[in-house]
C-alpha positions, 0 to 999 in steps of 0.5 A: 503767808503760809508759803513765806513762813515755810521759806523762812523755816527752811532757811533757818533750819538749814543755816542755824545748826544749834536748832537741832538740839531744841526740836527732837520732840522726844519729850512730847513722844514720851508724854504720849507714851506715858499716857498710853501706858498709864491708862492701858489704852487700846491701840486706837486710843493712840490715834486719838491722843495724836489727833488731839494734840496735833489737830486740836492743840494746833488748831487752838494755837492758830486761833488764839495767835490770830485772835491776839496778834492777827496774821503776824503773830500767827506767822510767828507761831507757825514759824516756831512750829515749823522749826520744831517739825522740820527735822528733827535733824538737818538732812544736809548735816547728816549727809555730810557726816555720813560722807565723812564717816561712812555711817550715820545712825540718823540716816540708818546707814551702816558701812556695808550698805550699797549705793542703792540702799544709801540712796533709799535712806536719803529719800526716806529721810527727805520724805520724813524731814522735808516733804511730809511736813511741807505738804501738810503745812501747806494744806492744813497749816499748823495742825497739819505740820504737827499731825505729820511730825508727831505721827511719823515720830511715834511710828518710828518709835514703834517699828518692830512692835505690835503697838501703834497699828492705827498710827501706822494707818494714819501715816500711810494716809498722810504719806500717800499724796506726798509719795505721789508728788515725790514720784511725779517731781522725780520724773520731771527732774530726772530721767523720766523714762527710768522713773516711769518704768520704776513706777510700773515695776512697783505697781506690778509688784504690789498687784502680785502681792495681792495689794491694790496698785495705788496702795503706795507705801515707803517701799516706793522710795526703794524702787525710785532709788534703784531707778535713779542711782546707777550701778557701779557707785559706792555708798558715798556716791549713792549718798551724794547723788540721792542728796543732789536729787532730793534737793532738786525735788525741794527746789522744784516744789518751792518754785511751784509753791512760789508760782501758786503764791504769785497767782493767788492760788495759795496764801 
């Protein structure tokens, strides 16, 4: 049921353009920040608020929906939550806007960005809007999708500040397996040798900086974009090519999930 709900949510999110206005999540994030400011809480309490809202709230919603209406009501609740979590804006529409205007604040692009920076921005957007939510919804259901979405949005709010240290650690934990899956699937759907070499460059860079080779952060996507986006492209070409590549990844992921569903390994 998880996989079927996921397919439905992706389809609705892609074709229903008006849904973007309903899922910004800013109200929830504002409420969480107001709680922190009101109680002058330490940074670790931000983590407790996010875990409480996502894991406990999402878990309670799952239990109540299943108890009242069985798997069908649970599926409806999961669909609503996924429509909120996938986004908050549609990646394809933001890519189209960036191609038309040469910039897009939602993707973090400016007219001076080159093809590799543009490609990296598309990969980061795909991680935050698609792949992170997919992985944690498949693993944990409604609480997993909420946990990743709320954590990611709060961290985006706190970039450049000293707030949310524990939440950045949580985001690192949540994105680690997603980044590994993205790297492996990129190797399978692209030039395997170039992606493999990019991975080794990233590992060497991390070791030279005194970090563990497997301490994988979002910077991996910059290395990946440098590997798959060829030299000589302009920003528009980098956006188009990276958008094409992330769609390849999404299709591969959905095929693998479908196979796991058919073999009974996932529900």
